[in-house]
Backbone as numpy.savetxt, mean C-alpha at the origin, in Angstrom:
# Nx Ny Nz CAx CAy CAz Cx Cy Cz
11.04 26.93 -3.35 9.52 27.00 -3.22 9.01 26.22 -2.14
8.00 26.66 -1.24 7.49 25.83 -0.23 6.18 25.30 -0.44
6.01 24.29 0.07 4.82 23.29 -0.16 4.34 23.05 1.14
2.97 23.06 1.31 2.56 22.79 2.74 0.98 21.76 2.47
0.57 21.36 3.72 -0.60 20.47 3.49 -1.90 21.32 3.22
-1.78 22.86 3.66 -2.91 23.69 3.30 -3.86 23.78 4.36
-4.29 22.59 4.55 -5.23 22.11 5.71 -4.69 21.78 6.94
-4.82 22.27 8.04 -4.12 21.65 9.25 -5.00 20.62 9.77
-4.00 19.51 9.90 -4.47 18.14 10.41 -3.80 17.94 11.98
-4.43 17.78 12.75 -3.94 17.56 14.10 -4.21 15.81 14.41
-3.04 15.26 14.60 -2.95 13.92 14.72 -2.87 13.38 16.15
-4.14 12.76 16.80 -4.04 12.40 18.24 -2.85 11.38 18.52
-2.21 11.30 19.61 -1.16 10.37 19.84 -1.69 9.04 19.61
-0.79 7.93 19.22 -1.23 6.48 19.20 -0.94 6.14 20.77
-2.15 5.43 21.26 -2.04 4.81 22.71 -2.36 3.28 22.36
-1.03 2.60 22.21 -1.36 1.02 21.86 -2.11 0.34 22.95
-2.73 -0.66 22.42 -3.52 -1.84 23.22 -2.65 -2.32 24.43
-2.88 -2.25 25.42 -2.11 -2.75 26.74 -1.33 -4.01 26.52
-1.99 -5.20 25.83 -1.13 -6.44 25.53 -0.53 -6.44 24.08
-0.45 -5.25 23.46 0.28 -5.13 22.27 1.46 -4.14 22.09
2.23 -4.03 23.22 3.27 -2.92 23.37 4.61 -3.69 22.65
4.51 -4.71 21.94 5.46 -5.44 21.46 5.39 -5.18 19.94
6.27 -4.96 19.19 6.20 -4.89 17.54 5.75 -6.24 16.87
6.19 -7.33 17.35 5.68 -8.56 16.89 4.23 -8.90 17.20
3.77 -8.77 18.40 2.54 -8.90 18.95 1.62 -7.93 18.41
1.72 -6.86 18.21 1.05 -5.92 17.27 0.83 -6.36 16.08
1.81 -6.74 15.12 1.68 -7.36 13.89 1.01 -8.41 13.62
1.17 -9.46 14.54 0.41 -10.93 14.23 -0.93 -10.35 14.74
-1.23 -9.65 15.56 -2.73 -9.51 16.26 -3.32 -8.90 14.92
-2.82 -7.78 14.18 -3.60 -7.30 13.37 -3.79 -7.91 11.96
-2.75 -8.91 11.68 -3.19 -10.03 10.68 -4.18 -10.93 11.00
-4.29 -11.13 12.21 -4.99 -12.38 12.46 -6.27 -12.26 13.44
-6.59 -11.13 13.78 -7.66 -10.75 14.80 -8.82 -10.68 13.85
-9.88 -11.83 13.92 -11.08 -11.43 13.12 -11.84 -10.13 13.24
-12.34 -9.67 12.28 -13.00 -8.47 12.32 -14.49 -8.54 11.39
-15.16 -7.81 11.55 -16.44 -7.53 10.88 -16.98 -6.40 10.58
-17.28 -6.15 9.09 -17.32 -4.80 8.73 -18.68 -4.54 8.29
-19.09 -3.14 8.29 -20.54 -2.77 8.25 -20.30 -1.89 6.75
-20.39 -2.65 5.71 -20.11 -1.99 4.29 -21.11 -2.48 3.33
-21.66 -1.60 2.69 -22.49 -2.37 1.43 -21.83 -3.43 0.60
-22.55 -4.23 -0.16 -21.75 -5.02 -1.15 -21.11 -4.07 -2.18
-20.23 -4.78 -2.58 -19.31 -4.02 -3.76 -19.43 -4.40 -5.30
-19.28 -3.52 -5.91 -19.44 -3.77 -7.58 -18.21 -3.79 -7.94
-17.95 -5.30 -8.75 -16.67 -5.56 -9.49 -16.47 -4.72 -10.43
-15.17 -4.48 -10.54 -14.60 -3.57 -11.87 -13.29 -4.00 -12.30
-13.05 -3.95 -13.55 -11.76 -4.15 -14.11 -11.02 -2.93 -14.66
-9.95 -2.77 -14.30 -9.22 -1.26 -14.81 -8.14 -1.79 -15.65
-8.18 -1.33 -17.05 -6.93 -1.85 -18.07 -5.83 -0.95 -17.84
-4.71 -1.74 -17.38 -3.74 -0.76 -16.82 -2.57 -0.90 -17.92
-2.68 -1.97 -18.82 -1.74 -1.90 -20.17 -2.47 -2.95 -21.01
-1.77 -3.04 -22.26 -2.36 -4.05 -23.39 -2.74 -5.25 -22.78
-2.10 -5.72 -22.00 -2.32 -7.02 -21.71 -2.91 -7.35 -20.23
-2.88 -6.48 -19.45 -3.31 -6.55 -17.98 -4.35 -5.67 -17.61
-5.11 -6.27 -16.64 -6.29 -5.72 -15.93 -6.08 -5.82 -14.47
-6.61 -4.99 -13.83 -6.44 -5.04 -12.33 -7.95 -5.06 -11.76
-8.40 -6.04 -10.80 -9.74 -6.31 -10.38 -9.97 -5.17 -8.96
-10.90 -4.52 -9.17 -11.43 -3.89 -8.13 -12.65 -3.99 -7.52
-12.95 -3.66 -6.16 -14.23 -3.98 -5.31 -14.42 -2.44 -5.12
-15.65 -2.05 -5.86 -16.02 -0.76 -5.56 -17.17 -0.32 -4.96
-17.30 0.65 -4.04 -18.47 0.81 -3.11 -18.96 2.35 -3.32
-19.85 2.53 -4.06 -20.28 3.91 -4.39 -21.44 4.28 -3.81
-21.11 5.64 -3.16 -22.52 6.31 -2.84 -23.34 6.59 -3.48
-24.60 6.51 -3.04 -26.01 6.79 -3.76 -25.76 7.72 -4.87
-26.17 7.36 -5.94 -26.11 8.23 -7.18 -24.73 8.30 -7.74
-23.74 7.73 -7.19 -22.35 7.81 -7.85 -21.90 9.28 -8.43
-22.42 10.12 -7.57 -22.06 11.69 -7.81 -20.54 11.90 -8.12
-20.12 12.58 -9.02 -18.78 12.81 -9.39 -17.99 13.72 -8.49
-18.92 14.54 -7.79 -18.38 15.68 -6.67 -17.99 14.67 -5.25
-18.33 13.64 -5.35 -18.27 12.87 -3.79 -16.74 12.47 -4.10
-15.78 12.44 -3.23 -14.45 12.08 -3.01 -14.53 10.50 -3.18
-13.19 10.05 -3.80 -13.13 8.73 -4.03 -11.85 8.27 -3.39
-11.87 7.15 -2.47 -10.47 6.78 -2.09 -10.17 5.30 -2.53
-9.05 5.28 -2.93 -8.55 4.13 -3.58 -7.67 3.42 -2.62
-7.58 2.23 -2.44 -7.01 1.42 -1.29 -6.16 0.36 -2.13
-4.90 0.49 -1.63 -3.84 -0.56 -2.43 -3.25 -1.57 -1.26
-3.64 -2.73 -1.25 -2.70 -3.66 -0.20 -1.35 -3.91 -0.37
-0.91 -4.58 0.48 0.48 -5.14 0.46 0.84 -6.39 0.20
2.20 -6.62 0.14 2.71 -7.96 -0.37 1.86 -9.19 -0.05
1.59 -9.83 -0.89 0.68 -11.02 -0.72 -0.69 -10.79 -0.11
-1.17 -9.59 -0.26 -2.47 -9.34 0.20 -3.48 -9.25 -0.81
-4.70 -8.66 -0.78 -5.80 -8.68 -1.69 -6.60 -7.80 -1.05
-7.60 -7.45 -1.73 -8.65 -6.45 -1.61 -9.56 -6.84 -0.54
-9.47 -7.90 0.12 -10.14 -8.59 1.13 -9.59 -8.37 2.56
-8.16 -7.78 2.50 -7.43 -7.73 3.78 -8.42 -6.88 4.95
-7.95 -7.32 5.92 -8.73 -6.47 7.18 -8.60 -5.05 7.09
-7.25 -4.49 6.88 -7.19 -3.17 6.87 -7.72 -2.76 5.74
-7.76 -3.26 4.51 -8.41 -2.59 3.44 -9.88 -2.56 3.63
-10.58 -3.38 4.25 -12.06 -3.34 4.64 -12.09 -2.31 5.63
-11.33 -2.19 6.55 -11.32 -1.18 7.69 -11.31 0.16 7.11
-10.45 0.49 6.34 -10.44 1.69 5.86 -11.58 1.97 5.01
-12.07 0.94 4.24 -13.15 1.02 3.23 -14.54 1.51 4.24
-14.66 0.70 5.21 -15.93 0.90 5.95 -15.84 2.37 6.53
-14.82 2.78 7.19 -14.57 4.27 7.58 -14.91 5.14 6.71
-14.24 5.03 5.49 -14.22 6.09 4.52 -15.89 5.94 3.80
-16.25 4.92 3.61 -17.89 4.90 3.15 -18.74 5.55 4.12
-18.70 5.51 5.38 -19.70 6.16 6.14 -19.04 7.59 6.50
-18.07 7.87 6.28 -17.50 9.18 6.01 -17.99 10.15 4.91
-18.46 9.26 3.83 -19.05 10.10 2.66 -18.17 9.79 1.54
-17.18 8.94 1.44 -16.63 8.56 0.35 -16.85 7.47 -0.62
-16.95 7.66 -2.21 -16.85 6.39 -2.71 -15.46 5.64 -2.44
-15.49 4.34 -2.63 -14.19 3.61 -2.15 -14.06 2.54 -3.32
-12.71 2.39 -3.61 -12.23 1.27 -4.48 -11.25 0.56 -3.88
-11.55 -0.79 -3.64 -10.38 -1.50 -3.07 -9.83 -2.46 -4.30
-8.59 -2.20 -4.47 -7.83 -2.70 -5.50 -7.03 -4.04 -5.04
-7.11 -4.95 -5.96 -6.27 -5.87 -6.16 -5.20 -5.69 -7.04
-3.58 -5.77 -6.44 -2.48 -5.83 -7.38 -2.66 -6.96 -8.38
-1.64 -6.91 -9.31 -1.63 -7.78 -10.39 -1.48 -9.32 -9.80
-2.28 -10.34 -10.06 -2.34 -11.60 -9.72 -2.96 -11.87 -8.27
-3.14 -10.71 -7.68 -3.73 -11.09 -6.43 -5.30 -11.21 -6.36
-5.89 -11.60 -5.23 -7.36 -11.79 -5.16 -7.64 -12.88 -6.19
-7.08 -13.78 -6.72 -7.43 -14.64 -7.46 -7.31 -14.38 -8.84
-6.63 -13.48 -9.44 -6.75 -12.60 -10.66 -5.44 -12.98 -11.47
-5.02 -14.34 -11.15 -3.60 -14.75 -12.16 -4.32 -14.50 -13.68
-5.48 -14.84 -14.21 -5.69 -14.83 -15.46 -5.94 -13.49 -16.10
-5.67 -12.47 -15.40 -5.95 -11.19 -15.87 -4.68 -10.43 -16.43
-3.57 -11.08 -16.19 -2.27 -10.55 -16.79 -1.36 -11.68 -16.87
-0.47 -11.54 -17.93 0.57 -12.60 -18.08 1.76 -12.11 -17.22
1.91 -11.12 -16.60 3.10 -10.78 -15.77 2.89 -11.26 -14.04
3.87 -11.19 -13.57 3.92 -11.13 -11.97 3.58 -9.64 -11.69
3.92 -9.40 -10.46 3.57 -8.03 -9.87 5.14 -7.72 -9.23
5.18 -6.53 -8.83 6.39 -6.13 -8.10 6.15 -4.63 -7.45
7.15 -4.28 -6.53 7.05 -3.13 -6.11 7.16 -1.64 -6.75
7.64 -1.93 -7.85 7.58 -0.78 -8.80 6.58 -0.17 -9.76
5.45 -0.96 -9.66 4.31 -1.10 -10.69 3.45 0.17 -10.33
4.05 1.52 -9.83 3.19 2.44 -9.46 2.25 2.90 -10.81
2.74 2.72 -11.92 1.96 3.12 -13.41 0.71 2.38 -13.40
0.42 1.22 -12.58 -0.72 0.66 -12.59 -1.81 1.73 -11.95
-1.27 2.18 -10.82 -2.38 2.95 -10.07 -2.40 4.48 -10.66
-1.41 4.68 -11.53 -1.62 6.19 -12.25 -2.68 5.76 -13.38
-2.59 4.69 -13.79 -3.70 4.16 -14.90 -5.07 4.25 -14.26
-5.07 3.69 -13.14 -6.54 3.78 -12.44 -6.95 5.20 -12.12
-6.03 5.95 -11.63 -6.40 7.30 -11.34 -6.60 8.13 -12.79
-6.08 7.94 -13.63 -6.52 8.62 -15.02 -7.92 8.15 -15.47
-8.21 6.73 -14.97 -9.52 6.32 -15.80 -10.74 6.92 -14.59
-10.44 7.03 -13.39 -11.24 7.60 -12.52 -11.58 9.09 -12.64
-10.45 9.80 -13.19 -10.73 11.21 -13.29 -11.06 11.56 -14.67
-10.37 10.95 -15.72 -10.90 11.40 -17.10 -11.87 10.77 -17.66
-11.89 9.35 -17.50 -13.10 8.66 -18.03 -14.38 8.59 -17.03
-14.27 8.65 -15.72 -15.58 8.58 -14.74 -15.67 10.01 -14.64
-14.84 11.07 -14.60 -14.93 12.33 -14.14 -15.15 12.70 -12.62
-14.61 11.87 -11.69 -14.52 12.12 -10.32 -13.35 13.27 -10.14
-14.11 14.25 -9.34 -13.22 15.40 -9.13 -12.30 15.56 -7.99
-12.56 14.54 -7.01 -11.47 14.33 -5.81 -11.27 12.93 -5.83
-9.78 12.45 -5.85 -9.41 11.21 -5.64 -8.11 11.17 -4.56
-8.19 10.22 -3.82 -7.32 10.08 -2.86 -6.77 8.47 -2.87
-5.39 8.31 -2.49 -5.08 6.98 -2.44 -4.51 6.67 -0.97
-4.62 5.55 -0.61 -4.27 4.87 0.64 -3.47 3.70 0.64
-2.27 3.55 0.68 -1.63 2.18 0.35 -0.77 1.65 1.92
-0.70 0.36 2.05 -0.23 -0.13 3.08 1.17 -1.10 2.73
2.28 -1.05 3.24 3.54 -1.90 3.21 3.88 -1.77 1.69
3.92 -2.76 0.91 4.20 -2.65 -0.44 3.15 -1.66 -1.22
2.02 -1.66 -0.79 1.16 -0.78 -1.55 1.48 0.72 -1.09
2.20 0.96 -0.06 2.54 2.39 0.45 3.66 2.63 -0.17
4.47 1.84 -0.70 5.66 2.14 -1.70 5.10 2.38 -3.05
4.00 1.63 -3.40 3.53 2.17 -4.79 3.00 3.52 -4.68
2.02 3.66 -3.91 1.52 4.99 -4.17 2.39 6.36 -3.62
3.49 6.24 -2.71 4.42 6.88 -2.44 5.16 7.51 -3.55
5.55 6.12 -4.49 6.24 6.45 -5.80 5.49 7.03 -6.79
4.14 6.71 -6.89 3.30 7.31 -7.69 3.25 8.93 -7.50
3.16 9.13 -6.27 3.22 10.73 -6.05 4.23 11.46 -6.30
5.54 10.84 -5.95 6.75 11.43 -6.25 6.93 11.53 -7.75
6.59 10.55 -8.76 6.77 10.69 -10.04 5.71 11.60 -10.66
4.62 12.02 -9.96 4.06 13.29 -10.57 4.71 14.71 -10.35
5.50 14.56 -9.07 6.26 15.68 -9.16 5.56 16.79 -8.60
6.04 18.07 -9.35 5.20 19.30 -9.34 4.01 19.43 -10.00
3.96 18.51 -10.94 2.95 18.40 -11.73 1.53 17.75 -11.59
1.31 17.86 -10.29 0.03 17.01 -9.44 -1.34 17.60 -10.16
-1.91 16.38 -10.68 -3.16 16.75 -11.34 -3.95 17.32 -10.07
-4.92 18.35 -10.46 -5.81 18.88 -9.31 -6.84 17.87 -8.75
-6.86 16.85 -9.46 -8.08 15.83 -8.99 -7.44 14.90 -7.83
-5.93 15.13 -8.00 -5.43 13.98 -7.02 -5.15 14.89 -5.78
-6.01 14.65 -4.64 -6.15 15.59 -3.64 -5.44 15.27 -2.23
-4.91 13.97 -2.18 -4.03 13.38 -1.01 -3.50 12.01 -1.26
-2.40 11.54 -0.47 -2.09 10.38 -0.69 -1.67 10.03 0.76
-2.13 8.69 1.35 -1.64 8.42 2.63 -0.84 6.84 2.24
0.08 6.74 3.22 0.97 5.49 3.51 1.08 5.11 4.56
1.01 3.58 4.86 1.08 3.27 6.28 2.30 2.14 6.27
3.31 2.19 7.07 4.54 1.36 6.72 4.96 1.13 5.51
5.08 1.85 4.64 5.66 1.65 3.29 7.00 1.13 3.26
7.38 0.29 2.60 8.58 -0.35 2.54 9.47 0.30 1.23
9.71 1.72 1.67 10.12 2.80 0.61 11.77 2.32 0.41
12.39 1.54 1.14 13.68 1.13 1.04 13.73 -0.44 0.94
13.38 -1.12 0.01 13.24 -2.49 -0.20 14.28 -3.29 0.19
15.50 -2.54 -0.03 16.77 -3.39 0.40 16.95 -3.49 1.89
16.44 -2.28 2.53 16.49 -2.33 4.05 15.67 -3.58 4.76
14.60 -3.39 4.05 13.18 -4.19 4.27 13.71 -5.81 4.16
14.19 -6.26 3.14 14.66 -7.51 2.68 15.89 -7.78 3.70
16.81 -6.84 4.00 17.66 -7.25 5.03 17.09 -7.53 6.21
16.02 -6.83 6.91 15.49 -6.87 8.03 14.64 -8.26 8.11
14.11 -8.63 7.06 13.49 -10.01 7.00 14.33 -11.01 7.20
15.68 -10.97 7.13 16.54 -12.32 7.29 17.11 -12.39 8.99
16.64 -11.27 9.63 17.03 -11.25 10.85 16.23 -12.77 11.60
16.62 -13.32 12.49 16.14 -14.65 13.14 14.80 -14.36 13.55
14.43 -13.10 14.29 13.34 -12.87 14.91 12.09 -12.47 13.89
12.52 -12.55 12.59 11.80 -12.33 11.29 11.47 -13.47 10.77
11.82 -14.62 11.07 11.72 -15.79 10.40 10.57 -16.10 9.99
9.36 -16.03 10.75 7.94 -16.34 10.31 7.40 -15.59 9.33
7.63 -14.18 9.28 7.37 -13.34 8.36 8.04 -13.63 7.08
9.30 -13.85 6.96 10.01 -14.20 5.74 9.43 -15.78 5.16
9.10 -16.56 5.99 8.44 -17.80 5.44 7.09 -17.69 4.79
6.22 -16.95 5.44 5.03 -16.66 5.07 5.03 -16.03 3.76
6.01 -14.94 3.61 6.02 -14.17 2.45 6.38 -15.13 1.21
7.61 -15.79 1.45 8.16 -16.70 0.38 7.28 -17.83 0.05
6.39 -18.47 0.95 5.62 -19.53 0.76 4.51 -18.88 -0.24
4.01 -17.81 0.06 2.87 -17.23 -0.97 3.57 -16.75 -2.03
4.62 -16.36 -2.33 5.28 -15.84 -3.39 5.47 -17.09 -4.39
6.12 -18.12 -3.71 6.31 -19.33 -4.48 5.08 -20.08 -4.86
4.12 -20.04 -4.20 2.90 -20.83 -4.43 2.01 -19.78 -5.72
2.37 -18.50 -5.60 1.79 -17.62 -6.89 2.70 -17.99 -8.08
3.94 -17.92 -7.98 4.70 -18.45 -9.16 4.37 -19.69 -9.56
3.93 -20.79 -8.69 3.58 -22.15 -9.19 2.35 -22.03 -10.13
1.44 -21.16 -9.70 -0.01 -21.12 -10.37 0.31 -20.32 -11.75
1.34 -19.27 -11.86 1.70 -18.80 -13.35 2.40 -19.68 -14.11
3.11 -20.39 -13.41 3.85 -21.52 -14.23 2.70 -22.45 -14.88
1.85 -22.96 -14.21 0.73 -23.78 -14.87 0.08 -22.93 -16.17
-0.17 -21.84 -16.09 -0.69 -21.05 -16.95 0.45 -20.81 -18.30
1.50 -20.21 -17.90 2.81 -19.89 -18.87 3.95 -20.83 -18.35
3.96 -22.16 -18.94 5.26 -22.94 -18.22 6.45 -22.39 -18.93
6.52 -21.94 -20.06 7.65 -21.31 -20.88 8.21 -20.17 -20.05
7.31 -19.27 -19.78 7.72 -18.11 -19.14 8.05 -18.16 -17.85
7.57 -19.13 -17.05 7.96 -19.13 -15.60 8.25 -20.76 -15.50
9.35 -21.00 -15.78 10.07 -22.41 -15.46 10.25 -22.43 -14.17
9.93 -23.88 -13.71 10.26 -24.15 -12.34 11.60 -24.93 -12.38
12.00 -25.69 -13.43 13.21 -26.54 -13.38 14.24 -25.46 -13.58
15.24 -25.95 -12.58 16.34 -24.97 -12.53 16.43 -23.77 -11.71
15.29 -23.52 -10.96 14.92 -22.37 -10.21 15.79 -22.29 -9.07
16.08 -23.45 -8.38 16.98 -23.52 -7.31 16.05 -23.14 -5.86
16.79 -23.49 -4.81 16.07 -23.26 -3.47 15.78 -21.70 -3.34
14.50 -21.24 -2.71 14.21 -19.99 -2.70 13.75 -19.82 -1.14
14.62 -19.36 -0.21 14.29 -19.24 1.35 14.01 -17.75 1.63
14.32 -16.88 0.90 14.28 -15.63 1.31 13.59 -14.93 0.25
12.95 -13.46 0.62 12.66 -12.73 -0.45 13.45 -12.26 -1.12
14.61 -11.72 -0.64 15.78 -11.37 -1.44 16.32 -12.49 -2.62
16.12 -13.78 -2.23 16.57 -14.67 -3.14 15.40 -14.90 -4.06
14.08 -14.77 -3.92 13.06 -14.69 -4.85 13.19 -13.52 -5.84
13.57 -12.35 -5.39 13.72 -11.09 -6.17 15.27 -11.64 -7.10
15.88 -12.10 -6.45 17.16 -12.58 -7.29 16.76 -13.46 -8.53
16.04 -14.52 -8.28 16.00 -15.56 -9.41 14.71 -15.34 -10.18
13.64 -14.39 -9.60 12.49 -14.47 -10.31 12.16 -13.09 -10.65
11.95 -12.03 -9.66 11.67 -10.88 -9.94 12.62 -10.00 -10.73
13.67 -9.93 -10.65 14.66 -9.23 -11.28 14.71 -9.71 -12.73
14.81 -10.79 -12.88 14.90 -11.33 -14.49 13.62 -11.16 -15.17
12.60 -11.26 -14.59 11.22 -11.16 -15.11 11.00 -9.66 -15.61
11.65 -8.81 -14.84 11.46 -7.44 -15.21 12.51 -6.46 -15.54
13.68 -7.45 -16.11 14.90 -6.76 -16.93 15.81 -6.08 -15.66
15.94 -6.34 -14.39 16.86 -5.85 -13.63 17.96 -6.96 -13.31
19.21 -6.30 -13.17 20.32 -7.18 -12.94 20.20 -8.09 -11.97
19.80 -7.65 -10.77 19.67 -8.62 -9.68 18.59 -7.97 -8.81
18.48 -8.62 -7.39 17.52 -7.91 -6.54 17.94 -6.73 -6.05
19.14 -6.31 -5.85 19.62 -5.00 -5.32 19.49 -4.07 -6.52
19.55 -4.21 -7.73 19.47 -3.54 -8.61 17.94 -3.29 -8.69
16.87 -4.25 -8.84 15.52 -4.24 -8.82 15.14 -3.07 -7.49
15.64 -3.40 -6.18 15.52 -2.60 -4.93 15.77 -1.02 -5.34
16.94 -0.88 -5.71 17.42 0.56 -5.97 16.50 1.18 -6.70
16.06 0.47 -7.99 15.27 1.10 -9.08 13.67 1.58 -8.75
13.22 0.53 -7.79 11.76 0.78 -7.60 11.32 1.15 -6.23
12.45 1.47 -5.33 12.03 2.07 -4.00 11.78 3.43 -3.95
10.68 3.82 -3.29 9.82 5.27 -3.28 10.77 6.12 -2.99
12.17 5.70 -2.01 12.85 6.67 -1.51 13.60 7.57 -2.46
13.57 6.96 -3.81 14.49 7.63 -5.01 13.52 8.93 -5.22
12.21 8.87 -5.08 11.46 10.05 -5.62 10.73 10.68 -4.45
10.82 10.29 -3.16 10.26 10.93 -1.96 10.48 12.75 -1.87
11.62 13.03 -2.26 11.88 14.48 -2.29 11.03 14.94 -3.19
10.61 14.63 -4.53 9.84 15.20 -5.45 8.14 15.45 -5.10
7.72 14.72 -3.94 6.32 14.62 -3.51 5.95 16.19 -3.34
4.74 16.53 -3.98 4.15 17.78 -3.75 2.71 17.72 -3.52
1.98 16.46 -3.63 0.99 16.34 -3.29 0.83 16.02 -1.63
-0.16 16.60 -1.08 -0.21 16.65 0.41 -0.57 15.07 0.91
0.30 14.52 1.83 0.66 13.17 1.98 0.71 13.04 3.41
0.14 11.89 4.02 0.22 11.30 5.51 1.04 10.14 5.39
2.14 10.03 6.23 2.89 8.98 6.12 3.11 8.56 7.55
2.72 7.20 7.75 2.59 6.51 9.19 3.47 5.58 9.16
4.31 5.34 10.16 5.28 4.19 10.42 5.35 3.87 11.87
6.11 2.98 12.55 6.21 2.77 13.69 7.70 2.42 13.96
8.13 2.87 15.21 9.68 2.67 15.77 9.71 1.17 15.85
8.74 0.24 15.99 9.10 -0.98 16.27 8.33 -1.88 15.13
8.41 -1.24 13.94 8.08 -2.05 12.77 9.02 -3.27 12.74
8.80 -4.37 12.64 9.92 -5.57 12.60 10.57 -5.45 11.29
10.20 -5.06 10.03 10.88 -5.37 8.84 10.88 -4.09 7.95
10.39 -3.12 8.45 10.22 -1.84 7.59 11.08 -0.93 8.65
12.26 -0.74 8.70 13.10 -0.12 9.57 12.94 1.62 9.56
12.48 2.00 10.73 12.21 3.38 11.00 13.45 4.13 10.39
14.69 3.71 10.51 15.87 4.53 10.13 15.69 4.83 8.49
15.00 3.83 7.68 14.95 4.23 6.29 14.35 5.43 6.01
13.33 5.95 6.95 12.55 7.05 6.74 13.51 8.45 6.82
14.26 8.19 7.99 15.45 9.14 8.29 16.40 9.32 7.19
16.68 8.00 6.58 17.69 8.31 5.66 17.13 8.97 4.34
15.91 8.70 4.16 15.19 9.37 2.80 14.94 10.62 3.04
15.02 11.20 4.41 14.81 12.50 4.60 13.23 13.13 4.57
12.48 12.21 4.90 11.00 12.18 4.73 10.34 13.56 5.42
10.90 13.58 6.61 10.48 14.89 7.44 10.89 16.09 6.92
12.01 16.16 6.07 12.28 17.45 5.37 11.12 17.95 4.18
10.37 17.33 3.82 9.64 17.58 2.70 8.14 18.04 3.41
7.85 19.25 3.15 6.66 20.19 3.84 5.20 19.38 3.21
5.38 18.84 2.18 4.32 18.09 1.83 3.78 16.95 2.45
4.70 16.42 3.40 4.64 15.20 4.00 4.19 15.36 5.40
2.90 14.96 6.10 3.13 14.76 7.37 3.53 13.49 7.73
4.77 13.31 8.68 5.34 12.21 9.04 4.95 11.83 10.44
4.61 10.42 10.74 4.08 10.36 12.13 4.78 9.07 12.37
5.58 8.93 13.46 6.28 7.48 13.73 6.04 7.36 15.25
5.19 6.91 15.54 4.99 6.51 17.06 5.83 5.38 17.61
6.28 5.38 18.64 7.14 4.09 19.17 6.61 2.91 18.87
5.27 2.62 19.19 4.49 1.29 18.96 3.71 1.30 17.76
3.31 0.24 17.27 2.33 0.12 16.27 2.68 -1.13 15.31
4.04 -1.82 15.43 4.31 -2.85 14.68 4.27 -2.84 13.17
4.08 -3.81 12.39 3.98 -3.48 10.77 2.58 -3.37 10.52
1.83 -2.27 10.28 0.52 -2.08 9.94 -0.41 -2.52 10.96
-0.14 -2.44 12.11 -0.86 -2.58 12.93 -1.76 -1.57 13.81
-1.08 -0.73 14.77 -1.71 0.33 15.31 -3.00 -0.05 15.88
-3.25 -1.02 16.73 -4.41 -1.36 17.43 -4.19 -0.58 18.75
-5.17 0.28 18.90 -5.16 1.12 20.14 -5.80 0.58 21.45
-5.79 1.36 22.48 -6.37 0.80 23.32 -7.75 1.26 23.60
-8.26 2.13 22.74 -9.32 2.77 22.74 -10.32 1.82 21.75
-11.80 2.01 21.88 -12.75 1.19 21.03 -13.28 2.01 19.94
-14.10 1.43 19.45 -14.93 2.18 18.09 -13.91 2.25 17.19
-14.13 3.55 16.28 -13.29 3.70 15.26 -11.81 4.01 15.59
-11.74 4.20 17.01 -10.10 4.68 17.51 -9.57 3.35 17.64
-10.11 2.19 17.63 -9.39 0.97 17.76 -8.26 0.78 16.79
-8.65 0.88 15.46 -7.57 0.75 14.57 -7.16 2.09 14.08
-6.16 2.61 14.83 -5.86 4.10 14.64 -5.42 4.71 13.54
-4.63 3.74 12.62 -4.11 4.34 11.41 -5.14 4.37 10.40
-6.04 3.65 10.54 -7.33 3.50 9.32 -8.01 4.99 9.73
-8.16 5.03 11.09 -8.93 6.50 11.36 -8.15 7.66 10.97
-6.88 7.50 11.21 -6.06 8.90 10.92 -6.28 9.24 9.13
-6.36 8.08 8.49 -6.20 8.12 6.96 -7.56 8.78 6.55
-8.65 8.32 7.12 -9.96 8.89 6.75 -9.98 10.21 7.16
-9.73 10.36 8.25 -9.59 12.05 8.95 -8.91 12.91 8.10
-7.61 12.28 7.64 -6.61 13.38 6.65 -7.37 13.47 5.50
-8.09 12.61 4.85 -8.58 12.84 3.41 -9.77 13.68 3.67
-10.49 13.52 4.74 -12.00 13.98 4.92 -11.67 15.54 5.18
-10.42 15.88 5.51 -10.11 17.22 6.03 -9.72 18.13 4.92
-9.46 17.44 3.82 -9.10 18.13 2.36 -10.34 17.87 1.70
-11.17 16.70 1.73 -12.36 16.67 0.73 -13.51 17.64 0.88
-13.62 17.68 2.36 -14.83 18.31 2.88 -14.90 19.83 3.43
-13.40 20.11 3.36 -13.20 21.53 3.86 -13.88 22.60 3.17
-13.95 23.73 3.93 -14.85 24.48 3.02 -13.79 26.10 3.03
């Protein structure tokens, strides 16, 4: 059986900023270049995702909160939050294009450690299915779209694959930018010498978060005997895997990576990555045979870094991937 996007979507080529034709330069610039956003104040909302856990979202509703207006749900990456530049960038573009926007915080992120007794991990796609069900069933929204970056990209890709052919009619599209859909490959890439600064930043953030959970629940999250943690793989070996019932980091990676279910995706999807992404290897998408799934529009320009895609053009085109996400979803939401 063949599946297609049904709405033709032409993607203009990515033309990188002339000073950012290096994957590291692009990645760092995207993370640290200051940005200002033109978007109305958000309404805070809690989504109950299991009996003990809530996710905090920041919602920007169009006037009247009409149910026929499409909703864009945005999921950030590892050690990010709903306040990330790319989250706000997509939110701004989507809101001005006519979408309701929901900026999600993953478990414990954005200062929400008190909302859940658990940590977070790359396999918690069920959280975003719960958000979807609440928006569609409880709120009655008729068109819902997801966009995820990096770890968030793995989560929304995994969610899409788990729906398989039983895609709810209200889930209209999914977008992922540099999704870490082969976590083992990304963990290995982070251990390269040239990726030392990213590795250190991730580990420092993860350990700081673990220390905050230790203060809240010292018996569940002991510090004594934890041992040195210098890499993301070590953190997942010593913390993530045992906390969530996996044998070790490799077992965790194999079970939660979206590559396992990518072939089952039947919802129209836009997947953007870059050949020069420092720690999400482009080869992982080839191994997962992403381009063979006709439901997925796969784009992998030579440049872009990790979730960067800062173009040489100004205005909305400056942050190229953000604009492509909004255009892809708008083509489905507002087509006649």
